[in-house]
C-alpha positions as CSV (number, residue, x, y, z in Angstrom):
1,M,61.1,-12.6,40.0
2,D,58.6,-9.4,38.8
3,F,55.6,-10.4,39.9
4,K,54.0,-7.2,39.4
5,R,55.0,-7.3,35.7
6,I,53.6,-10.7,35.2
7,E,50.3,-10.0,37.0
8,I,50.2,-6.8,34.5
9,I,50.6,-9.5,31.5
10,F,48.3,-11.8,32.5
11,T,45.3,-9.2,33.2
12,I,45.9,-7.9,29.8
13,T,45.9,-11.5,28.2
14,F,42.5,-11.8,30.1
15,L,40.9,-8.5,28.9
16,C,42.1,-9.6,25.2
17,L,40.7,-13.1,25.5
18,N,37.5,-11.8,27.0
19,I,37.0,-9.1,23.9
20,F,37.8,-12.0,21.6
21,L,35.0,-14.2,23.0
22,L,32.6,-11.4,23.1
23,S,33.2,-10.3,19.5
24,S,32.6,-13.9,18.4
25,Y,29.4,-14.3,20.4
26,L,28.0,-11.1,19.1
27,D,28.9,-12.2,15.4
28,K,27.5,-15.5,15.9
29,N,24.1,-14.2,17.2
30,K,24.1,-11.9,14.1
31,T,24.5,-14.3,11.8
32,I,21.6,-16.4,13.3
33,S,19.3,-13.0,13.4
34,Y,19.7,-12.3,9.9
35,Q,19.2,-16.3,8.9
36,N,16.1,-16.3,11.0
37,D,15.1,-13.1,9.7
38,S,15.8,-14.5,5.7
39,S,13.7,-17.9,6.9
40,L,10.7,-15.6,7.9
41,K,10.6,-13.6,4.9
42,I,11.0,-16.9,2.7
43,N,8.6,-18.5,4.9
44,T,5.9,-16.0,4.8
45,L,6.1,-16.0,0.7
46,E,5.9,-19.8,0.7
47,E,2.7,-20.0,3.2
48,M,1.0,-17.4,0.7
49,K,1.7,-19.5,-2.0
50,K,0.2,-22.6,-0.3
51,E,-2.7,-20.6,0.4
52,S,-3.3,-19.9,-3.3
53,I,-2.6,-15.8,-2.8
54,E,-1.0,-14.5,-6.1
55,V,1.5,-12.1,-5.5
56,P,3.3,-9.7,-8.2
57,A,5.9,-11.0,-9.8
58,K,8.6,-8.3,-9.2
59,L,7.9,-7.0,-5.6
60,S,10.7,-4.4,-4.9
61,D,13.2,-4.6,-1.5
62,E,14.2,-1.0,-2.0
63,K,14.0,1.2,0.8
64,I,13.3,4.7,-0.5
65,A,13.2,8.1,1.6
66,V,10.0,10.4,1.1
67,P,8.8,13.3,3.0
68,F,5.6,14.4,4.5
69,V,3.4,17.3,2.5
70,K,1.2,19.7,3.6
71,A,-1.6,21.3,2.1
72,E,-3.4,24.9,3.0
73,N,-7.2,24.4,3.2
74,E,-8.4,27.7,1.4
75,D,-11.3,26.1,-0.2
76,L,-10.2,27.1,-3.9
77,L,-13.1,25.0,-5.7
78,E,-15.9,27.3,-4.4
79,Q,-13.7,30.6,-4.8
80,N,-13.1,29.4,-8.6
81,L,-16.7,27.9,-9.6
82,S,-17.5,30.7,-12.1
83,K,-14.3,29.5,-14.5
84,L,-16.5,26.5,-15.1
85,N,-18.6,26.5,-18.4
86,K,-20.9,24.2,-20.3
87,Q,-21.5,21.9,-17.0
88,T,-23.8,22.1,-14.1
89,V,-21.7,22.7,-10.9
90,K,-22.9,21.8,-7.3
91,R,-20.6,22.5,-4.8
92,M,-21.6,20.0,-1.5
93,E,-21.5,22.2,1.8
94,S,-20.6,18.9,3.9
95,S,-17.3,18.6,2.3
96,N,-14.7,20.4,-0.2
97,L,-16.5,18.6,-2.8
98,L,-17.6,19.6,-6.4
99,Y,-20.4,17.7,-8.3
100,S,-20.8,18.6,-11.8
101,I,-22.9,17.3,-15.0
102,L,-22.0,18.2,-18.4
103,T,-24.0,19.7,-20.4
104,S,-22.2,17.8,-23.5
105,S,-21.0,14.3,-22.6
106,F,-18.3,12.6,-24.6
107,E,-17.2,9.2,-25.3
108,L,-14.4,7.6,-23.7
109,M,-14.5,4.5,-25.9
110,P,-16.7,2.9,-28.0
111,A,-19.6,0.7,-26.4
112,G,-18.7,-3.1,-26.1
113,R,-15.0,-2.3,-25.9
114,E,-12.5,-2.7,-23.0
115,F,-10.6,0.3,-22.0
116,K,-7.4,1.0,-23.0
117,R,-5.0,3.6,-22.0
118,S,-5.0,5.1,-24.9
119,D,-8.5,6.5,-24.3
120,L,-7.1,9.2,-21.6
121,A,-6.2,11.2,-24.5
122,K,-9.7,12.4,-24.6
123,V,-10.0,13.0,-20.9
124,D,-6.9,14.5,-20.8
125,E,-8.0,17.0,-23.7
126,F,-11.1,17.9,-21.7
127,I,-9.1,18.9,-18.5
128,K,-6.4,20.8,-20.5
129,N,-9.4,23.1,-21.9
130,D,-9.8,24.6,-18.3
131,Q,-13.1,22.4,-17.7
132,I,-11.5,21.2,-14.8
133,L,-10.3,23.2,-12.0
134,F,-6.3,22.7,-11.1
135,G,-6.6,20.0,-13.7
136,S,-2.8,20.0,-14.3
137,E,-2.3,19.2,-10.5
138,Y,-4.2,15.6,-11.4
139,Q,-3.2,12.2,-13.0
140,Y,-4.6,9.2,-14.0
141,F,-4.8,6.6,-11.4
142,K,-7.3,3.9,-12.4
143,F,-10.4,2.9,-14.3
144,T,-13.1,0.6,-12.6
145,P,-15.4,-1.1,-15.4
146,D,-17.9,-2.7,-12.9
147,K,-18.4,1.0,-11.1
148,K,-18.0,2.9,-14.8
149,E,-15.7,5.2,-12.8
150,L,-12.7,7.0,-14.0
151,V,-10.3,8.2,-11.2
152,Y,-7.6,10.8,-11.4
153,T,-5.7,11.7,-8.1
154,Q,-3.9,15.0,-7.5
155,V,0.0,14.5,-7.3
156,A,2.2,15.8,-4.6
157,N,5.7,15.7,-4.7
158,N,5.3,13.2,-7.6
159,I,3.5,10.8,-5.5
160,P,-0.4,10.5,-5.9
161,I,-2.8,11.4,-2.9
162,T,-4.9,8.6,-2.7
163,D,-7.3,8.9,0.3
164,G,-10.1,10.8,-1.3
165,T,-9.1,14.5,-0.4
166,G,-7.7,15.2,-4.2
167,Q,-9.6,13.2,-6.6
168,I,-11.6,13.3,-9.6
169,T,-13.9,10.6,-10.6
170,F,-15.6,10.7,-13.9
171,H,-18.8,9.2,-14.1
172,L,-19.8,7.0,-17.6
173,D,-23.2,6.0,-18.9
174,N,-24.2,2.7,-20.5
175,D,-22.5,3.9,-23.9
176,N,-19.1,4.5,-21.9
177,R,-19.8,8.3,-22.5
178,I,-18.6,10.7,-19.7
179,I,-21.8,12.4,-18.2
180,S,-20.6,13.8,-15.0
181,Y,-17.7,14.1,-12.3
182,E,-16.9,14.9,-8.5
183,Q,-13.8,16.6,-7.5
184,T,-11.9,17.4,-4.1
185,Y,-8.8,19.1,-4.3
186,A,-6.5,19.1,-0.8
187,G,-5.1,22.7,-1.8
188,P,-1.7,23.7,-2.7
189,V,0.9,21.2,-1.7
190,K,4.3,21.7,-0.2
191,V,7.1,19.5,1.2
192,T,7.9,19.6,4.8
193,G,10.4,18.4,7.1
194,K,13.1,15.7,6.0
195,S,12.7,13.0,4.1
196,R,12.2,9.3,6.0
197,E,13.5,5.9,4.9
198,L,10.0,3.7,3.8
199,I,9.6,0.1,4.3
200,S,9.8,-1.8,0.7
201,E,6.7,-2.6,-1.1
202,K,7.5,-6.5,-0.5
203,R,7.5,-5.8,3.4
204,A,4.5,-4.0,3.0
205,V,3.0,-7.3,1.2
206,E,4.2,-9.5,3.9
207,L,2.8,-7.4,6.7
208,L,-0.6,-7.3,5.2
209,Y,-0.6,-10.8,5.3
210,Q,0.9,-11.5,8.7
211,N,-1.8,-9.4,10.1
212,S,-4.6,-11.4,8.3
213,E,-5.6,-8.9,5.9
214,V,-5.1,-11.3,3.0
215,Q,-7.6,-14.2,2.4
216,A,-6.9,-17.3,0.9
217,N,-7.6,-17.7,-3.1
218,S,-7.0,-13.9,-3.6
219,E,-4.9,-11.7,-5.6
220,I,-2.6,-9.2,-4.4
221,R,-2.2,-6.4,-7.0
222,K,1.3,-3.9,-6.8
223,P,1.4,-1.7,-4.3
224,I,1.4,2.0,-4.9
225,L,3.3,4.6,-2.9
226,S,0.9,7.4,-2.0
227,Y,-0.3,10.2,0.3
228,H,-2.7,9.9,3.0
229,R,-3.9,12.6,5.5
230,T,-2.7,11.9,8.5
231,L,-3.6,15.2,10.4
232,G,-6.6,17.4,9.4
233,L,-7.0,20.8,11.1
234,E,-9.3,23.7,10.0
235,D,-6.5,25.7,7.9
236,L,-3.8,23.0,7.3
237,S,-3.5,19.2,6.4
238,I,-0.5,16.8,6.6
239,Y,-0.2,13.8,4.5
240,G,2.1,11.1,5.1
241,P,3.6,8.0,2.7
242,I,1.6,4.9,2.8
243,W,1.6,1.9,0.8
244,Y,-2.0,1.4,-1.4
245,V,-2.6,-2.3,-2.2
246,E,-5.6,-3.5,-4.1
247,V,-6.6,-7.1,-3.0
248,K,-9.1,-9.0,-5.6
249,T,-11.1,-12.0,-4.0
250,S,-13.6,-13.7,-6.3
251,N,-16.3,-10.7,-4.9
252,E,-14.8,-7.7,-4.7
253,V,-11.6,-5.5,-4.8
254,K,-10.6,-4.4,-1.0
255,I,-8.2,-1.6,-0.5
256,K,-5.6,-2.0,2.1
257,L,-3.2,0.6,3.4
258,V,0.2,0.3,5.3
259,N,1.8,3.1,6.7
260,A,5.2,3.2,4.7
261,I,7.3,4.3,7.8
262,D,6.3,2.0,10.6
263,G,4.3,-1.0,8.9
264,S,1.1,-0.3,10.8
265,I,-1.6,-1.6,9.0
266,I,-4.3,1.6,8.6
267,K,-7.8,0.9,9.1
268,D,-9.4,4.6,9.2
269,M,-10.8,4.7,5.7
270,S,-13.2,8.1,6.9
271,N,-12.1,10.3,4.0
272,R,-12.6,7.9,1.4
273,T,-16.2,7.0,2.9
274,D,-17.0,10.9,3.5
275,A,-16.1,11.9,-0.3
276,T,-18.3,8.7,-1.5
277,D,-21.1,10.0,0.8
278,S,-21.1,13.3,-0.6
279,A,-21.2,12.5,-4.1
280,D,-24.0,10.0,-3.8
281,E,-26.0,12.9,-1.8
282,A,-24.8,15.0,-5.2
283,T,-26.2,12.4,-7.3
284,D,-29.8,12.0,-5.5
285,S,-29.9,15.9,-5.6
286,A,-29.1,16.2,-9.3
287,V,-31.7,13.8,-10.2
288,E,-34.6,15.1,-8.1
């Protein structure tokens, strides 16, 4: 009897059996993991519903890829102030911010009527007439009735910059006439590096809830893919993709930011605060 041959056959059979059992085990764990992950997502949405948290009807699961962008800090607002006319302009030295009071105000919409997107035609025409520096690089972002503010943001790679470093905020009086504006400009923007896969807008909303950033009886508005400055040097700024999410409660609307690459919650809102403080400073100076 050829015992050596029998030994080889048994060894091969034993190895094949082990490989089969290992494969079955891994497949089973994969299925369980997938089921648990799906269950987690379903439970998250269910828990939000139980707490009367209103979520947009259509939240996409799509994962797109977006690159970082860079902007050169050249203080081009200061260099081009002489091009502006029919307005009193002041540049704030504490930040790259320009504040302007219009010589002739113009009506955004009739007093007492709610804002309509068609009202933007007047503002777009104002921008096209070279009354705003680098105006072609900005697009409408939002209108806040209680603050009487109309916001346009600088666009980079077809994505808005929402951290306040590339923004125009128009101010209205009680008759809904635009009387002044403040502007920041990030500078000429270029794509840098390769595109990176982002978390979906749906996942961003789930992460906000799981990190206790959304309270009961609130409304989550549709997330907006935006750019936020992640690195600011003397002559260069780097911007990364974030999900910009507004959460409305009975008292206010809070802005939540989620890193679109790793899903971390961004707490630093210093860029937006600095721009707001500078605008307030400019307003006080103009009144004096």
